[in-house]
PATORTI-739553 format. One record per residue: residue in one letter; residue number from 1; x, y, z of N, C-alpha, C, O, CB in turn. Coordinates in steps of 0.1 Angstrom, whole numbers, plus 5000, padded with zeros to 4 digits. Glycine has a CB too. Layout:
+------+-----+------+------+------+------+------+------+------+------+------+------+------+------+------+------+------+
: type : seq :  n_u :  n_v :  n_w : ca_u : ca_v : ca_w :  c_u :  c_v :  c_w :  o_u :  o_v :  o_w : cb_u : cb_v : cb_w :
+------+-----+------+------+------+------+------+------+------+------+------+------+------+------+------+------+------+
:    A : NUM :    X :    Y :    Z :    X :    Y :    Z :    X :    Y :    Z :    X :    Y :    Z :    X :    Y :    Z :
...
+------+-----+------+------+------+------+------+------+------+------+------+------+------+------+------+------+------+
END
This chain:
+------+-----+------+------+------+------+------+------+------+------+------+------+------+------+------+------+------+
: type : seq :  n_u :  n_v :  n_w : ca_u : ca_v : ca_w :  c_u :  c_v :  c_w :  o_u :  o_v :  o_w : cb_u : cb_v : cb_w :
+------+-----+------+------+------+------+------+------+------+------+------+------+------+------+------+------+------+
:    M :   1 : 5008 : 4990 : 4998 : 5000 : 4999 : 4999 : 5010 : 5012 : 5000 : 5019 : 5015 : 5008 : 4991 : 4996 : 5010 :
:    N :   2 : 5005 : 5019 : 4987 : 5019 : 5033 : 4994 : 5008 : 5043 : 5000 : 4996 : 5041 : 5002 : 5032 : 5044 : 4978 :
:    W :   3 : 5019 : 5055 : 5001 : 5017 : 5065 : 5009 : 5005 : 5073 : 5008 : 4999 : 5076 : 5018 : 5027 : 5073 : 5009 :
:    T :   4 : 5001 : 5077 : 4996 : 4985 : 5084 : 4990 : 4976 : 5078 : 4994 : 4966 : 5084 : 4997 : 4982 : 5084 : 4975 :
:    S :   5 : 4978 : 5067 : 4995 : 4962 : 5056 : 4995 : 4960 : 5057 : 5007 : 4949 : 5061 : 5010 : 4962 : 5039 : 4992 :
:    Q :   6 : 4968 : 5053 : 5016 : 4970 : 5053 : 5032 : 4965 : 5068 : 5040 : 4957 : 5068 : 5049 : 4987 : 5051 : 5035 :
:    N :   7 : 4971 : 5079 : 5034 : 4967 : 5091 : 5036 : 4957 : 5091 : 5032 : 4950 : 5092 : 5043 : 4973 : 5099 : 5031 :
:    N :   8 : 4948 : 5092 : 5020 : 4932 : 5093 : 5016 : 4927 : 5084 : 5029 : 4919 : 5090 : 5037 : 4927 : 5085 : 4997 :
:    K :   9 : 4931 : 5071 : 5031 : 4919 : 5065 : 5039 : 4919 : 5072 : 5054 : 4909 : 5074 : 5060 : 4919 : 5047 : 5040 :
:    N :  10 : 4933 : 5075 : 5059 : 4929 : 5082 : 5070 : 4925 : 5098 : 5070 : 4920 : 5102 : 5080 : 4939 : 5080 : 5079 :
:    N :  11 : 4925 : 5107 : 5061 : 4915 : 5115 : 5059 : 4902 : 5109 : 5059 : 4896 : 5111 : 5070 : 4917 : 5120 : 5048 :
:    F :  12 : 4897 : 5104 : 5051 : 4885 : 5097 : 5050 : 4880 : 5092 : 5063 : 4869 : 5095 : 5066 : 4886 : 5087 : 5040 :
:    L :  13 : 4888 : 5084 : 5072 : 4883 : 5080 : 5082 : 4878 : 5097 : 5093 : 4867 : 5100 : 5097 : 4895 : 5068 : 5087 :
:    L :  14 : 4890 : 5102 : 5094 : 4890 : 5115 : 5100 : 4877 : 5124 : 5099 : 4869 : 5128 : 5107 : 4902 : 5122 : 5096 :
:    Y :  15 : 4879 : 5125 : 5088 : 4864 : 5133 : 5080 : 4851 : 5126 : 5086 : 4843 : 5133 : 5091 : 4863 : 5130 : 5062 :
:    T :  16 : 4850 : 5115 : 5085 : 4840 : 5105 : 5089 : 4838 : 5104 : 5101 : 4827 : 5099 : 5105 : 4842 : 5094 : 5085 :
:    L :  17 : 4848 : 5107 : 5111 : 4846 : 5106 : 5121 : 4843 : 5119 : 5132 : 4841 : 5117 : 5144 : 4855 : 5098 : 5123 :
:    K :  18 : 4844 : 5131 : 5126 : 4844 : 5144 : 5125 : 4828 : 5146 : 5129 : 4822 : 5150 : 5139 : 4851 : 5149 : 5110 :
:    W :  19 : 4825 : 5143 : 5115 : 4810 : 5147 : 5112 : 4800 : 5137 : 5121 : 4788 : 5140 : 5124 : 4806 : 5144 : 5094 :
:    M :  20 : 4806 : 5123 : 5126 : 4799 : 5113 : 5135 : 4797 : 5124 : 5150 : 4786 : 5125 : 5155 : 4810 : 5095 : 5138 :
:    G :  21 : 4808 : 5130 : 5155 : 4810 : 5132 : 5164 : 4798 : 5148 : 5166 : 4794 : 5152 : 5176 : 4825 : 5132 : 5165 :
:    V :  22 : 4797 : 5153 : 5155 : 4791 : 5165 : 5154 : 4773 : 5161 : 5153 : 4764 : 5167 : 5158 : 4798 : 5173 : 5140 :
:    Y :  23 : 4773 : 5151 : 5147 : 4758 : 5145 : 5147 : 4757 : 5139 : 5162 : 4746 : 5139 : 5167 : 4754 : 5133 : 5134 :
:    I :  24 : 4767 : 5134 : 5168 : 4759 : 5127 : 5184 : 4761 : 5137 : 5189 : 4752 : 5136 : 5197 : 4764 : 5113 : 5194 :
:    T :  25 : 4768 : 5151 : 5193 : 4768 : 5163 : 5200 : 4755 : 5167 : 5198 : 4748 : 5166 : 5209 : 4776 : 5173 : 5195 :
:    I :  26 : 4748 : 5171 : 5184 : 4733 : 5176 : 5183 : 4723 : 5165 : 5187 : 4712 : 5169 : 5188 : 4730 : 5179 : 5167 :
:    G :  27 : 4725 : 5153 : 5190 : 4719 : 5146 : 5195 : 4715 : 5145 : 5213 : 4704 : 5143 : 5219 : 4725 : 5139 : 5189 :
:    F :  28 : 4730 : 5146 : 5217 : 4732 : 5145 : 5230 : 4728 : 5163 : 5239 : 4724 : 5164 : 5251 : 4750 : 5139 : 5231 :
:    I :  29 : 4730 : 5173 : 5231 : 4723 : 5186 : 5238 : 4709 : 5186 : 5233 : 4703 : 5196 : 5238 : 4730 : 5200 : 5234 :
:    A :  30 : 4701 : 5176 : 5224 : 4689 : 5175 : 5222 : 4682 : 5171 : 5234 : 4672 : 5174 : 5240 : 4688 : 5169 : 5212 :
:    A :  31 : 4691 : 5160 : 5237 : 4684 : 5151 : 5246 : 4689 : 5155 : 5260 : 4688 : 5146 : 5267 : 4686 : 5136 : 5243 :
:    V :  32 : 4694 : 5167 : 5267 : 4701 : 5171 : 5277 : 4691 : 5182 : 5278 : 4686 : 5186 : 5289 : 4716 : 5174 : 5276 :
:    L :  33 : 4687 : 5187 : 5266 : 4684 : 5200 : 5273 : 4664 : 5199 : 5266 : 4655 : 5208 : 5269 : 4699 : 5216 : 5265 :
:    L :  34 : 4662 : 5190 : 5261 : 4645 : 5190 : 5260 : 4638 : 5177 : 5265 : 4646 : 5168 : 5265 : 4639 : 5193 : 5244 :
:    P :  35 : 4627 : 5173 : 5269 : 4622 : 5162 : 5274 : 4618 : 5152 : 5260 : 4617 : 5159 : 5249 : 4609 : 5167 : 5283 :
:    F :  36 : 4616 : 5140 : 5259 : 4618 : 5129 : 5251 : 4610 : 5136 : 5240 : 4617 : 5144 : 5234 : 4613 : 5114 : 5258 :
:    P :  37 : 4599 : 5136 : 5234 : 4592 : 5139 : 5218 : 4600 : 5152 : 5214 : 4607 : 5153 : 5204 : 4571 : 5142 : 5218 :
:    A :  38 : 4598 : 5163 : 5222 : 4608 : 5173 : 5217 : 4620 : 5172 : 5210 : 4624 : 5177 : 5200 : 4611 : 5180 : 5226 :
:    S :  39 : 4627 : 5163 : 5220 : 4643 : 5164 : 5217 : 4647 : 5150 : 5205 : 4658 : 5146 : 5201 : 4653 : 5163 : 5236 :
:    L :  40 : 4634 : 5144 : 5201 : 4638 : 5137 : 5188 : 4637 : 5140 : 5175 : 4642 : 5136 : 5165 : 4634 : 5128 : 5187 :
:    L :  41 : 4625 : 5149 : 5179 : 4627 : 5158 : 5167 : 4631 : 5169 : 5166 : 4630 : 5174 : 5155 : 4620 : 5159 : 5161 :
:    A :  42 : 4636 : 5175 : 5177 : 4650 : 5186 : 5171 : 4662 : 5183 : 5170 : 4670 : 5190 : 5164 : 4652 : 5197 : 5178 :
:    A :  43 : 4667 : 5168 : 5178 : 4676 : 5159 : 5173 : 4676 : 5158 : 5152 : 4685 : 5162 : 5144 : 4671 : 5142 : 5183 :
:    I :  44 : 4663 : 5152 : 5147 : 4660 : 5151 : 5137 : 4661 : 5160 : 5125 : 4663 : 5158 : 5113 : 4651 : 5147 : 5139 :
:    G :  45 : 4658 : 5173 : 5133 : 4660 : 5185 : 5125 : 4674 : 5189 : 5124 : 4678 : 5194 : 5114 : 4653 : 5196 : 5131 :
:    G :  46 : 4680 : 5188 : 5133 : 4693 : 5195 : 5135 : 4700 : 5183 : 5128 : 4712 : 5187 : 5128 : 4698 : 5198 : 5151 :
:    Y :  47 : 4698 : 5172 : 5123 : 4707 : 5164 : 5115 : 4702 : 5171 : 5104 : 4710 : 5176 : 5096 : 4706 : 5149 : 5116 :
:    L :  48 : 4689 : 5173 : 5102 : 4686 : 5179 : 5085 : 4692 : 5192 : 5081 : 4697 : 5194 : 5070 : 4669 : 5182 : 5083 :
:    V :  49 : 4691 : 5201 : 5093 : 4698 : 5212 : 5090 : 4712 : 5213 : 5085 : 4716 : 5220 : 5076 : 4698 : 5218 : 5100 :
:    V :  50 : 4722 : 5201 : 5094 : 4733 : 5200 : 5093 : 4739 : 5194 : 5077 : 4748 : 5199 : 5071 : 4736 : 5194 : 5105 :
:    N :  51 : 4730 : 5182 : 5072 : 4732 : 5177 : 5062 : 4728 : 5187 : 5053 : 4737 : 5190 : 5045 : 4728 : 5165 : 5062 :
:    F :  52 : 4719 : 5194 : 5050 : 4717 : 5204 : 5041 : 4730 : 5214 : 5036 : 4734 : 5215 : 5025 : 4707 : 5212 : 5047 :
:    L :  53 : 4735 : 5221 : 5050 : 4746 : 5224 : 5049 : 4753 : 5221 : 5043 : 4756 : 5226 : 5032 : 4751 : 5225 : 5054 :
:    R :  54 : 4761 : 5210 : 5049 : 4773 : 5198 : 5041 : 4771 : 5202 : 5027 : 4778 : 5209 : 5020 : 4770 : 5179 : 5043 :
:    T :  55 : 4760 : 5194 : 5024 : 4758 : 5195 : 5010 : 4757 : 5205 : 5001 : 4759 : 5202 : 4989 : 4750 : 5191 : 5007 :
:    R :  56 : 4753 : 5221 : 5005 : 4753 : 5230 : 5001 : 4768 : 5235 : 4999 : 4771 : 5241 : 4989 : 4745 : 5236 : 5006 :
:    F :  57 : 4777 : 5231 : 5010 : 4792 : 5238 : 5012 : 4797 : 5225 : 5000 : 4798 : 5228 : 4988 : 4801 : 5236 : 5032 :
:    A :  58 : 4798 : 5220 : 5002 : 4800 : 5209 : 4989 : 4798 : 5211 : 4975 : 4806 : 5208 : 4966 : 4793 : 5198 : 4990 :
:    L :  59 : 4784 : 5216 : 4974 : 4786 : 5220 : 4960 : 4793 : 5232 : 4958 : 4802 : 5232 : 4949 : 4773 : 5222 : 4952 :
:    K :  60 : 4792 : 5241 : 4965 : 4800 : 5255 : 4962 : 4812 : 5251 : 4959 : 4817 : 5253 : 4948 : 4800 : 5265 : 4974 :
:    K :  61 : 4820 : 5246 : 4970 : 4832 : 5239 : 4966 : 4835 : 5230 : 4954 : 4846 : 5227 : 4952 : 4834 : 5232 : 4975 :
:    V :  62 : 4827 : 5228 : 4948 : 4832 : 5219 : 4936 : 4827 : 5230 : 4925 : 4829 : 5227 : 4913 : 4824 : 5200 : 4934 :
:    G :  63 : 4821 : 5241 : 4925 : 4818 : 5253 : 4915 : 4802 : 5250 : 4912 : 4799 : 5253 : 4901 : 4829 : 5252 : 4899 :
:    I :  64 : 4790 : 5245 : 4921 : 4780 : 5243 : 4915 : 4776 : 5251 : 4926 : 4778 : 5251 : 4938 : 4776 : 5230 : 4912 :
:    N :  65 : 4764 : 5263 : 4915 : 4758 : 5272 : 4924 : 4742 : 5269 : 4925 : 4734 : 5269 : 4916 : 4760 : 5286 : 4919 :
:    T :  66 : 4740 : 5266 : 4937 : 4729 : 5256 : 4942 : 4713 : 5259 : 4939 : 4703 : 5251 : 4938 : 4730 : 5256 : 4957 :
:    K :  67 : 4712 : 5275 : 4936 : 4699 : 5279 : 4933 : 4700 : 5281 : 4916 : 4690 : 5285 : 4910 : 4695 : 5293 : 4941 :
:    Q :  68 : 4709 : 5279 : 4910 : 4705 : 5275 : 4898 : 4708 : 5262 : 4894 : 4710 : 5260 : 4882 : 4709 : 5284 : 4890 :
:    F :  69 : 4709 : 5251 : 4903 : 4714 : 5240 : 4903 : 4693 : 5232 : 4904 : 4686 : 5226 : 4897 : 4728 : 5239 : 4918 :
:    F :  70 : 4693 : 5237 : 4914 : 4676 : 5231 : 4919 : 4671 : 5239 : 4910 : 4663 : 5232 : 4904 : 4668 : 5233 : 4937 :
:    D :  71 : 4670 : 5254 : 4903 : 4663 : 5258 : 4891 : 4663 : 5250 : 4876 : 4655 : 5251 : 4868 : 4667 : 5270 : 4889 :
:    S :  72 : 4674 : 5243 : 4875 : 4676 : 5236 : 4864 : 4663 : 5225 : 4862 : 4656 : 5223 : 4852 : 4689 : 5230 : 4866 :
:    I :  73 : 4666 : 5218 : 4880 : 4660 : 5204 : 4881 : 4646 : 5207 : 4880 : 4638 : 5199 : 4876 : 4663 : 5197 : 4895 :
:    R :  74 : 4644 : 5220 : 4883 : 4627 : 5225 : 4889 : 4624 : 5226 : 4871 : 4616 : 5218 : 4867 : 4624 : 5245 : 4902 :
:    S :  75 : 4628 : 5231 : 4866 : 4621 : 5237 : 4853 : 4624 : 5223 : 4842 : 4614 : 5220 : 4836 : 4631 : 5254 : 4846 :
:    S :  76 : 4636 : 5213 : 4840 : 4637 : 5205 : 4833 : 4624 : 5194 : 4837 : 4619 : 5187 : 4828 : 4651 : 5202 : 4833 :
:    T :  77 : 4621 : 5192 : 4848 : 4606 : 5182 : 4853 : 4595 : 5189 : 4851 : 4585 : 5182 : 4850 : 4604 : 5178 : 4869 :
:    A :  78 : 4594 : 5202 : 4849 : 4584 : 5210 : 4845 : 4580 : 5206 : 4829 : 4569 : 5205 : 4823 : 4589 : 5224 : 4848 :
:    N :  79 : 4592 : 5206 : 4824 : 4590 : 5205 : 4807 : 4586 : 5191 : 4805 : 4578 : 5190 : 4796 : 4605 : 5207 : 4796 :
:    Q :  80 : 4589 : 5180 : 4812 : 4589 : 5166 : 4815 : 4576 : 5162 : 4818 : 4571 : 5152 : 4813 : 4597 : 5161 : 4825 :
:    S :  81 : 4570 : 5170 : 4827 : 4555 : 5166 : 4831 : 4545 : 5163 : 4822 : 4537 : 5155 : 4825 : 4550 : 5176 : 4838 :
:    A :  82 : 4546 : 5170 : 4809 : 4538 : 5174 : 4801 : 4537 : 5160 : 4792 : 4527 : 5154 : 4787 : 4543 : 5189 : 4794 :
:    T :  83 : 4553 : 5157 : 4792 : 4552 : 5143 : 4780 : 4554 : 5132 : 4792 : 4560 : 5121 : 4790 : 4568 : 5142 : 4765 :
:    M :  84 : 4550 : 5134 : 4802 : 4554 : 5125 : 4812 : 4549 : 5106 : 4807 : 4555 : 5095 : 4809 : 4544 : 5132 : 4827 :
:    Y :  85 : 4539 : 5109 : 4802 : 4533 : 5098 : 4798 : 4535 : 5094 : 4784 : 4531 : 5083 : 4781 : 4521 : 5099 : 4801 :
:    E :  86 : 4541 : 5101 : 4776 : 4547 : 5103 : 4761 : 4555 : 5095 : 4759 : 4555 : 5093 : 4747 : 4552 : 5115 : 4757 :
:    H :  87 : 4562 : 5089 : 4763 : 4577 : 5083 : 4762 : 4575 : 5071 : 4755 : 4565 : 5064 : 4755 : 4585 : 5080 : 4777 :
:    N :  88 : 4587 : 5069 : 4748 : 4588 : 5060 : 4740 : 4588 : 5042 : 4744 : 4592 : 5037 : 4755 : 4601 : 5065 : 4734 :
:    R :  89 : 4584 : 5038 : 4737 : 4582 : 5022 : 4747 : 4596 : 5019 : 4738 : 4602 : 5024 : 4729 : 4562 : 5007 : 4743 :
:    L :  90 : 4598 : 5010 : 4745 : 4608 : 5001 : 4742 : 4602 : 4990 : 4733 : 4591 : 4985 : 4733 : 4615 : 4995 : 4754 :
:    R :  91 : 4615 : 4989 : 4722 : 4610 : 4978 : 4710 : 4614 : 4969 : 4714 : 4623 : 4970 : 4723 : 4615 : 4978 : 4695 :
:    Y :  92 : 4611 : 4956 : 4710 : 4616 : 4939 : 4708 : 4618 : 4939 : 4696 : 4610 : 4944 : 4688 : 4607 : 4927 : 4712 :
:    Y :  93 : 4630 : 4931 : 4693 : 4633 : 4925 : 4677 : 4634 : 4914 : 4680 : 4638 : 4911 : 4691 : 4646 : 4929 : 4667 :
:    C :  94 : 4629 : 4905 : 4669 : 4634 : 4887 : 4672 : 4647 : 4887 : 4667 : 4651 : 4891 : 4657 : 4625 : 4874 : 4662 :
:    M :  95 : 4653 : 4880 : 4676 : 4668 : 4876 : 4676 : 4671 : 4864 : 4660 : 4681 : 4862 : 4653 : 4671 : 4867 : 4693 :
:    A :  96 : 4659 : 4860 : 4659 : 4661 : 4850 : 4648 : 4657 : 4856 : 4633 : 4664 : 4853 : 4623 : 4653 : 4837 : 4651 :
:    C :  97 : 4645 : 4864 : 4632 : 4642 : 4866 : 4619 : 4639 : 4883 : 4621 : 4632 : 4887 : 4612 : 4629 : 4855 : 4612 :
:    G :  98 : 4642 : 4893 : 4632 : 4644 : 4908 : 4630 : 4628 : 4910 : 4629 : 4626 : 4919 : 4621 : 4655 : 4915 : 4614 :
:    N :  99 : 4619 : 4906 : 4632 : 4606 : 4906 : 4633 : 4600 : 4917 : 4649 : 4597 : 4911 : 4660 : 4602 : 4889 : 4635 :
:    Q : 100 : 4599 : 4931 : 4647 : 4593 : 4939 : 4657 : 4584 : 4934 : 4667 : 4573 : 4937 : 4662 : 4589 : 4948 : 4652 :
:    H : 101 : 4582 : 4929 : 4677 : 4569 : 4926 : 4685 : 4570 : 4930 : 4697 : 4580 : 4936 : 4702 : 4565 : 4911 : 4685 :
:    R : 102 : 4555 : 4923 : 4705 : 4558 : 4928 : 4722 : 4554 : 4915 : 4730 : 4552 : 4916 : 4743 : 4548 : 4945 : 4727 :
:    E : 103 : 4551 : 4900 : 4722 : 4550 : 4892 : 4728 : 4560 : 4883 : 4733 : 4571 : 4884 : 4728 : 4544 : 4889 : 4723 :
:    I : 104 : 4559 : 4875 : 4741 : 4567 : 4864 : 4743 : 4576 : 4857 : 4736 : 4588 : 4853 : 4738 : 4562 : 4858 : 4745 :
:    A : 105 : 4569 : 4855 : 4726 : 4575 : 4844 : 4718 : 4572 : 4854 : 4700 : 4562 : 4861 : 4698 : 4562 : 4824 : 4721 :
:    C : 106 : 4578 : 4854 : 4694 : 4577 : 4860 : 4680 : 4565 : 4852 : 4674 : 4564 : 4839 : 4676 : 4593 : 4859 : 4670 :
:    P : 107 : 4556 : 4859 : 4667 : 4546 : 4855 : 4661 : 4547 : 4848 : 4647 : 4540 : 4840 : 4641 : 4539 : 4863 : 4661 :
:    K : 108 : 4563 : 4854 : 4642 : 4561 : 4847 : 4626 : 4570 : 4835 : 4629 : 4568 : 4824 : 4625 : 4568 : 4857 : 4610 :
:    C : 109 : 4580 : 4838 : 4636 : 4591 : 4820 : 4637 : 4585 : 4813 : 4648 : 4584 : 4800 : 4648 : 4611 : 4821 : 4642 :
:    G : 110 : 4583 : 4823 : 4658 : 4579 : 4815 : 4674 : 4590 : 4813 : 4682 : 4590 : 4806 : 4692 : 4572 : 4798 : 4673 :
:    S : 111 : 4601 : 4818 : 4678 : 4617 : 4820 : 4690 : 4613 : 4826 : 4700 : 4603 : 4834 : 4697 : 4631 : 4829 : 4686 :
:    K : 112 : 4617 : 4827 : 4711 : 4618 : 4834 : 4720 : 4628 : 4843 : 4730 : 4628 : 4848 : 4741 : 4615 : 4828 : 4724 :
:    M : 113 : 4637 : 4842 : 4718 : 4647 : 4850 : 4720 : 4650 : 4864 : 4712 : 4653 : 4865 : 4700 : 4658 : 4842 : 4719 :
:    K : 114 : 4647 : 4876 : 4720 : 4644 : 4885 : 4712 : 4656 : 4899 : 4723 : 4659 : 4899 : 4735 : 4623 : 4887 : 4712 :
:    R : 115 : 4660 : 4908 : 4715 : 4668 : 4920 : 4717 : 4658 : 4933 : 4722 : 4646 : 4932 : 4721 : 4675 : 4924 : 4703 :
:    A : 116 : 4662 : 4942 : 4727 : 4658 : 4953 : 4730 : 4662 : 4963 : 4719 : 4667 : 4958 : 4710 : 4663 : 4956 : 4743 :
:    G : 117 : 4661 : 4978 : 4718 : 4663 : 4981 : 4702 : 4657 : 4996 : 4706 : 4655 : 5004 : 4698 : 4653 : 4970 : 4688 :
+------+-----+------+------+------+------+------+------+------+------+------+------+------+------+------+------+------+
END
């Protein structure tokens, strides 16, 4: 094992342990300060907020603007919603004779071997 792969494994382990510590701390603080049902909701809310902020920070670090990213997703799904059920069906072709069909066996030659195209 070379030095860089060992260094990457150690960095990943430290990164994972750091965030596990943050999550455990959020849960512990919520459990100590609040009664049971509220502490559970606060811990889950804290986890969600931290995950949202981590993801946003990671996307910014890579160079992706989150507002533009989510706007592009929203606009692409809005354009697809009208044609959601108008998609092209998968076509099956018999491998023996080349006939296009949707049955289990080819109606022309009776072969059950088919390919998608």
